[in-house]
C-alpha positions in Angstrom: 123.1 172.9 62.5 125.4 175.5 64.2 128.2 174.4 66.5 126.2 175.8 69.7 123.1 173.8 68.7 125.2 170.7 68.1 126.9 171.2 71.4 123.7 171.8 73.4 122.3 168.6 71.9 125.5 166.6 72.8 125.3 168.0 76.4 121.7 167.0 76.8 122.5 163.4 75.5 125.6 163.2 77.8 123.2 164.2 80.9 120.9 161.6 79.9 123.6 159.0 79.6 124.8 159.9 83.2 121.3 159.5 84.6 120.6 156.2 82.8 124.1 154.9 84.0 123.4 156.0 87.6 120.0 154.1 87.6 121.8 151.0 86.5 124.5 151.5 89.3 121.7 151.8 91.9 121.0 148.0 92.0 124.6 147.0 92.8 125.0 150.0 95.2 122.0 148.6 97.0 123.4 145.1 97.2 126.7 146.6 98.4 125.0 148.6 101.1 122.9 145.6 102.2 126.0 143.5 102.6 127.7 146.2 104.6 124.7 146.4 106.8 124.4 142.9 107.4 128.2 142.3 107.8 128.5 139.9 104.8 130.6 139.7 101.8 128.8 141.3 98.6 128.7 139.2 95.5 131.6 139.7 93.2 129.3 140.5 90.3 127.8 143.5 92.5 131.0 144.7 93.1 132.1 144.6 89.5 128.9 146.2 88.3 129.3 149.0 90.7 133.0 149.7 89.7 132.2 149.4 85.9 129.2 151.8 86.1 131.1 154.2 88.4 134.0 154.3 85.9 131.6 154.8 82.9 129.8 157.7 85.0 133.3 159.3 85.6 134.1 159.2 82.0 130.8 160.6 80.8 131.2 163.5 83.5 134.5 164.2 82.0 132.9 164.3 78.7 130.2 166.6 79.8 132.6 169.0 81.4 134.5 169.3 78.1 131.3 169.9 76.2 130.4 172.6 78.5 133.8 174.3 78.3 133.6 174.3 74.6 130.2 175.8 74.7 131.4 178.4 77.1 134.1 179.3 74.8 131.5 179.8 71.9 129.6 182.3 74.1 127.2 179.9 75.6 
């Protein structure tokens, strides 16, 4: 496979990974919001899940940005 094709495939996989991570983060995000609305303390597990998934999303977005930059250098 050519470098462009490989990069495009990696970009698609990265986008799918971000989407999957965001879906996983929604549960803890909902629990945090519910706790906020109810003026209660959220469960430690929900806070930790939110932090972990947020960190993973941030890392994957950085990876996606790098892949897109590399593809741009190859002419797109």
